[in-house]
PLY file of the C-alpha trace (Angstrom):
ply
format ascii 1.0
element vertex 41
property float x
property float y
property float z
element edge 40
property int vertex1
property int vertex2
end_header
158.49 -3.09 20.92
155.59 -1.98 23.06
155.58 -2.44 26.80
152.22 -2.91 28.43
151.75 -2.35 32.15
148.87 -3.65 34.21
148.88 -1.37 37.24
146.93 -3.96 39.22
149.91 -6.33 39.36
152.31 -5.45 42.16
155.30 -7.26 40.64
155.08 -4.98 37.58
154.94 -1.88 39.76
157.95 -3.16 41.70
159.86 -3.77 38.47
159.15 -0.25 37.20
160.25 1.24 40.53
163.46 -0.83 40.49
164.28 0.31 36.96
163.65 3.95 37.89
165.85 3.56 40.98
168.79 2.69 38.70
168.85 6.34 37.66
168.47 7.82 41.14
171.24 10.26 41.94
172.34 10.63 38.33
172.90 14.20 37.19
170.09 15.68 35.16
170.80 17.90 32.22
170.90 18.07 28.47
172.53 15.12 26.67
175.46 17.26 25.56
176.57 17.38 29.20
177.19 13.63 29.19
180.70 12.53 28.33
181.61 9.10 27.07
185.02 7.91 25.90
184.51 5.89 22.74
188.24 5.42 22.19
190.15 6.06 18.98
188.16 5.81 15.81
0 1
1 2
2 3
3 4
4 5
5 6
6 7
7 8
8 9
9 10
10 11
11 12
12 13
13 14
14 15
15 16
16 17
17 18
18 19
19 20
20 21
21 22
22 23
23 24
24 25
25 26
26 27
27 28
28 29
29 30
30 31
31 32
32 33
33 34
34 35
35 36
36 37
37 38
38 39
39 40
C-alpha cells in the first residue's frame, strides 16, 4: 500500500498531525526495550 499526501489539503495535514499525536509522550528507544505479554504459547 502506498499513501499519497497532497500537502495543499488541510484535512490531510490535520490527519497526519492527529496520527503523530497518538505517539506523543511514548518512550523512545530501541524495540528491545518494549515489553509485550503475549501469554502462554
